N, C-alpha and C positions, 0 to 999 in steps of 0.2 A: 503493502499500497505506500509505503514513503518513497519508492523508487518512481510512483507515478503523480506521486504530490511535488516531489523536491523539482522536475525541470517546470512543472506550473507554476510554482512557487518563485523560481528565479526570472522565469519570463515576467510575471507581473511586477515584480519590483522593480526590472531594469525598465521596464514600460513607464511605473512609475516616478522614477528615479529621470529618465529621460524627459518627461511632461514637467517636472519642477525645474529641471535645468530650463528649459527653454521657457518655461514661464519666468522666471527669474529673469531670464536676456531678454525678455519681452518688457517686463513693467523695467527694468535700466533703460530701455530706450523711451519708452514713453517718457519717462522723469527726464530724461536729455532731450527730447521733444520740447516738452513742457520749460524746462529752464532756458532752450532756446529762445522759444517765443515769446518769456519774460523780459530776457534781455532784450529783445525785439524791442517790447513796449515800452521799457525803460526811456531805451535813447532813440523814440519816436521814429521808426524803420518801418518801413511798409512791410506788408505778411508777404507778399509776390512779389517778383520783379515786374515791372512796367504799370504797377499800382499807382506809384504817384503823380502820373500826368494824366491818370482816367478823367479824374475829377473836372479836370481844365478839358478836356477835348469834348465830353458829354456838355459842359456847359455852354461849346461855343456852338456844340451841334443844336442845341436848345434857345441859343439865343437866334440862332440863327433861323429857325423853326417860328420863334414868336415874332421878328420880323418881318416875315413872308405872312403871315396870320394878319399881320396889322394892315400889310399892302392890300390884300386881299377885301378886307373890311375897308378900308378906305377908298378902294376902286366902287367897291357896294355903295357906300356911301353917297360918291359923285354919280353917279349913274351908270357907270363904265363898267362893261362887261370882262370880269376878272377870266 
């Protein structure tokens, strides 16, 4: 009976140890990522590359859209077909 149980016990133990090692590595990586993001927030850096100009570009597009709407409304008010 013990000859059948021993290999299964060794297999289960090795799987459990492997799982614990992987979980510890993932936890360490997660903590490192959180430290990186915390450091970026403290320095005021953007989270993604190219994010610093995204607000300016979208603001310009929105401003151009508003100007176009104003032109259309002025054309309607003056009686010209837009």
